[in-house]
C-alpha positions in Angstrom: 0.0 0.0 0.0 2.9 2.4 0.7 4.2 1.9 -2.9 0.8 3.0 -4.2 0.9 6.1 -2.0 4.3 7.2 -3.2 3.3 6.6 -6.8 0.2 8.8 -6.4 2.4 11.6 -5.0 4.6 11.4 -8.1 1.6 11.4 -10.4 0.4 14.6 -8.8 3.8 16.2 -9.3 3.9 15.1 -12.9 0.4 16.4 -13.5 1.2 19.8 -12.0 4.4 20.1 -14.0 2.7 19.3 -17.2 -0.1 21.8 -16.5 2.6 24.5 -15.9 4.4 23.6 -19.1 1.1 23.9 -21.0 0.5 27.3 -19.5 4.0 28.4 -20.4 3.5 27.2 -24.0 0.1 28.9 -24.3 1.7 32.2 -23.0 4.4 31.9 -25.7 1.8 31.4 -28.4 -0.8 34.0 -27.2 0.7 36.3 -24.5 -2.3 38.7 -24.5 -4.7 35.9 -23.8 -3.0 35.0 -20.5 -1.9 38.5 -19.3 -3.5 38.4 -15.9 -3.3 36.0 -12.9 -7.1 35.3 -13.2 -6.8 34.2 -16.8 -3.8 31.9 -16.0 -5.7 30.4 -13.0 -8.8 29.8 -15.2 -6.6 28.0 -17.8 -5.0 25.8 -15.2 -8.3 25.0 -13.6 -9.6 24.0 -17.0 -6.8 21.5 -17.1 -8.0 20.0 -13.9 -5.7 21.6 -11.2 -7.4 22.6 -7.9 -7.5 26.4 -7.3 -4.7 26.3 -4.7 -2.3 24.6 -7.1 -3.4 26.7 -10.1 -2.8 29.9 -8.1 0.6 28.7 -7.1 1.6 27.8 -10.6 0.4 31.2 -11.8 2.6 32.9 -9.3 0.1 33.9 -6.7 -1.7 32.4 -3.7 -5.2 31.0 -3.4 -6.3 33.9 -1.1 -5.0 36.5 -3.5 -6.9 34.8 -6.4 -10.1 34.8 -4.3 -9.8 38.5 -3.6 -9.2 39.2 -7.4 -12.3 37.1 -8.3 -14.4 38.9 -5.7 -13.3 42.3 -7.0 -14.1 41.3 -10.6 -17.6 40.3 -9.6 -18.1 43.6 -7.7 -16.9 45.6 -10.7 -19.4 43.8 -13.0 -22.3 44.5 -10.5 -21.3 48.1 -10.3 -21.1 48.5 -14.1 -24.6 46.9 -14.4 -26.0 49.3 -11.8 -24.6 52.3 -13.7 -26.1 51.2 -17.0 -29.5 50.7 -15.4 
């Protein structure tokens, strides 16, 4: 059972590494599409990474990403109120 546990740890490391390499390559191809932390995190979450790991790979923390997402929602609500 211990062998299986060690193997699953390595599979997680490999998966995170591949996701980071995919993000790096995507940023090389279309840098404007991944110019913010939120866009990078969304891409990595789309690949299956949990938010904590995606935030770390994007160069941020999960708490910081949560704050950025909250601010983005607030801006959208305020913009909708101004139009109405």
